[in-house]
N, C-alpha and C positions, 0 to 999 in steps of 0.2 A: 886529863890527857886525851888525845883523840885515839879512839880504838882502831886497831888495824887487824886485818886478816892476813894469815900467811898462806900462801899458795905454794904447794910442793910439786915439783915436776920430776918424773922418773923417766930415765931413758932405757927402753927395752934392750938395746944393744949393750948398755954399760949401766948395769943396776947399781953399781957402787957409787955412781955419780948422781947426785941429787941436786936439783936446782930449786932454789926457793925465791919466792917474790912476795913482798909485803904490800898489800893493797889497803888504802884507807877505806873504811866502811862507807864514808860518805860518797866516795867515787862509785862504789858499787850500787848504792842507793840511787845515785844519779843516772847511772847506766840503766837500772831497772825501771826507773820512772820514764826515762827516754824510750825504753823498749815498749812499755805499756802504752805511752802516748802514741807511738808509731803504729802499734797494733790497732788501738782504738781509731786513730785518724785514718788508717788504711781501711778498716772495716766501714767506717762512716762514709769515706769516700766511695768505696766499692758499692755500698748500699745506694748512695745518691746516684752513682753512674748507672746502676742496674735499674733503679727506678725511672731515671731519665730515659733510659733505652726502652723500657717497657711502655712509657708514655708515648715515646716517639713511634714505637710499632703500633700502639693503640690508635694514635692519630692517623697514621698511614692506613690503618684498617678503616677508620672512620671516613677518611677521604675516598678510599675505594668504594665503601658502602654509599657514600653520597653521590658518587659518580653513577653507580648503579641505580641509585633512587631516582636521579635525574633523568636517566634513560627510561626507567619504567614510568615515571610521571609523564614524560613526553609521549610514550606509547599510549597511555590512558588518554592523554589529551587529544592525540590524533583519533583514537577510537571514539571519544565522546563528540568531537567535531564532526566525524562522519556521520554518527547517529543523529545528531542535531540537524545536519544538512538533509538527511533522509526525512526527518520528521517535518522540516519546512516544506520539502518537496511534496511530501504526502498531503500535508494540510493544504497546500496550494492546488494540488490536484483534486482533493476532495471538494473544495470550495467550487472549482470549475464544474465538477460533475453535479454538484447540488444545484448550481446556477442553471446548468443545461437542463436538469431535471425539471426544475421550477418553471423555466421559460417554455421548453418544448412540450411537457406533459401537464403543466399547469397544476402541479401537485403541491400540497402543503409541505413545507419544509420541515422534517422531522430530525430531531438531534438524537443520534444514537446514544445509548447510555455509556458513559465513560466515568472514570473515577481513579482513586488511588492517590499515593503520595505525590506531591508537586516537588520539583527540584530546581534549584537555582545553581547553575553550573559556575557562573562568575563568582558567586559567594563561595562555593565549595573550594574553587581553586585559589581564590584570594586568601583563604584561611590555612593554606598548606603550612606556612611558617609557624602558625599558632597551635598546630595540632601535633600529637604524637603520631609517629608513623603507622602504628597499628590501627589507631582509630580513624586516621585519614583514609587508609586503604579500605577499611570496613565501610566507611561513609561512601567512598568512591564506587565500590563494588555495589552497594545498594543503589547509588545513582544510576549505574549502568544497567542494573536489573530493572529499575523503574522506567528507564528510557526504552528498554527492550519491550516491556509491557505496553507502553504507549504505542510503539510501532505495531505490536500485534493487534492492538485494539483499532488502530487506524486502518490497517490492512484488512481487518475483518469488516470495518465500516465501509471501506471502498468496495470490497467484494460484494457486500450486501447491496450497495448502490448500483453496481454494475449488473448484478443479477436482476434487480428491480427494472433497471432501464432496459435491459435486453428483453425481458418479459413484456414490458410495456411497449417496446418497439415492435415486437412480434405481434402483440395484439393489435396495435395500431395499423401495422402494414397488412394484417389479415382482416380488418374492419373496412367495409366499403365506405369510401369518403369522397370520391370524385364523380363528376358527371361522365357517363360512358361515352357520350357523343355530343358534339356541339349542335345545338338546335333548340327547337321551342317544345314546351310541354303541350302536346295535343290532347292527352287524355290522363287524368290523374288516377291514383289508386283509390279504390272503394266502388261504391255503387254508382251505376250509370245506365242510361238507355243504350242498349246494344245497337250498333250501326247495322248489324246483320239481321237481327230479329225484331228490333223494335221494343223489346221487353227490358225491364229493369233487371240488371244482372250485376254481379260483383266482379270488378276488374282487379285481378290480383297483381298487377304491375303498374308501371309508368310508361306511357308512350311518349317518345321524344321524336318529333318529326325532323328530318334532316335531308339534305341533298342525297340523291341516289349515289352510292359508292363512297360516302363519307367514312372516315375510319371510326371503328367502335373500340374502345379501350376497356381493358380490365380495370375494375374499380378498386381492386385490392390484390395482393399476392395470393396465389393459389395454385391448385392443380386442376387441369381440364378433365372433367369426368364424362362429358358428352360433347360431341362435335359432329353433328349431322342433322338429317331431316327428322322433324317430329310433327305429327299432325296438329294443326292449329298454330304452331310456332314457326312452321316453315324451317328454314335452315337455322338450328339453334346451337348456341355454345353455353354450356353449363360449367361453372367453375366452383370447386370446393375450396374454401379459404381456411378451413379449420375453425376451432373455437365455436362450431355450430352454425357458421355463416356459409351460405351458398347463394350465388347470383346466376341469373339467366338472361341471356341476350338473343332476342328472337327476330324473325323475318329478315335475316341477313341475305345479301346477295352472293357473298363469298365468305367462306370460312378459312381463316389463316393458320389455325392451330389444330393439333391432333390430340386425341385422348391420351392422357399421361404426361402431356407437356406441362412444365412448370412455367408459370407466367408471373410477371411482376406488375405492380400497380402502375397504370398509364401505358402498359404495352398494348399495341394494336392487335386484336385477335380476329377481327372480321371486317366486312364492309356493309354499310347500310343497305337494305334492299326492300323487297315488296313480297317476299315469298310467304306461303302460308295463308292464313286467314288475315288479310290486310287489305286496307282501302287505299294505301299509298306508301311511299318510302318512309319508313320510320324504324326506331329501334324500341322493341318491347323490352323493357328492363324490369327484372324481378329481384327482390331480395328476400331470402328466407332465413329464418333463425330457428334452428332445430326442427326443420321442416315446415315451419309456419310462415306464410307470406306476411310481410310487414311493409309499411309505407316507405318506398325508396327515397322519398323526399327527405326523410329523417337522416339519410346517410349521404346527402350531397351538400357540400359546403357552400356552393354557389347557387342556392335556390332561387329560381326566378319563375313565378307562376305565369301560365299562359296569359292570364288576364292582364299581366303587368308588362307584357312584351309588345 
């Protein structure tokens, strides 16, 4: 026989009245199983829904992080492109400066010491997808640091070249190198027979015969330290060029500069004359290094001896 359970129901308002219900045990078992299945299914469904929700939130966070990562990479890329452009520009400028130095100063090209890790930006950026984010940005930061180092080295190199060229330029402009007046060499530097005494004497300058009133030019940049009459020289201009160089221009008919004036190479400072101890219109030109007279012909680029004219 099937087992049954009796369910008794009491009414609080009428305690004498009792209701009874007989329920098959199989029905109770079925209801219990159904309830258990409901709870299990509900729990599993809730877990799955919660897990799906969590994954969705995680995907949204990943999406946001990816967007931020893209922006960050774009910023790095712009920065790297800017640094690369600077390096290319500095390289080009450095080559131009070195070429200018080589041609104008005829100096041997010297490569300044450089070194350090070399980087390949295209390779670094093409490997983004294959790297972990942390490693990628570590490498990228290292790349930027390496590029900054290269820029500093290039800037230092250019600064050294500019200083070198400026120093060489100052030296060149202060070194006598042109003929002070157009004319012919009438008496050279060294021993000669004096036209005044007939004895062998030492001539400390170079005589350049020219037409009376011809312009006399400064042979290098400098400062006028004498502009007036001096026995033997007549009307004399003396210029201090620095670096130990001093030049003198004698026998002028007219002086066009004053003591303290700054003159440039090629600037007209006086007019050819016949003042002082002179036998005719000419410019007596002297070059002194640290107070010692030297042959002015060594400082004239367009040397033409009197015998060849």
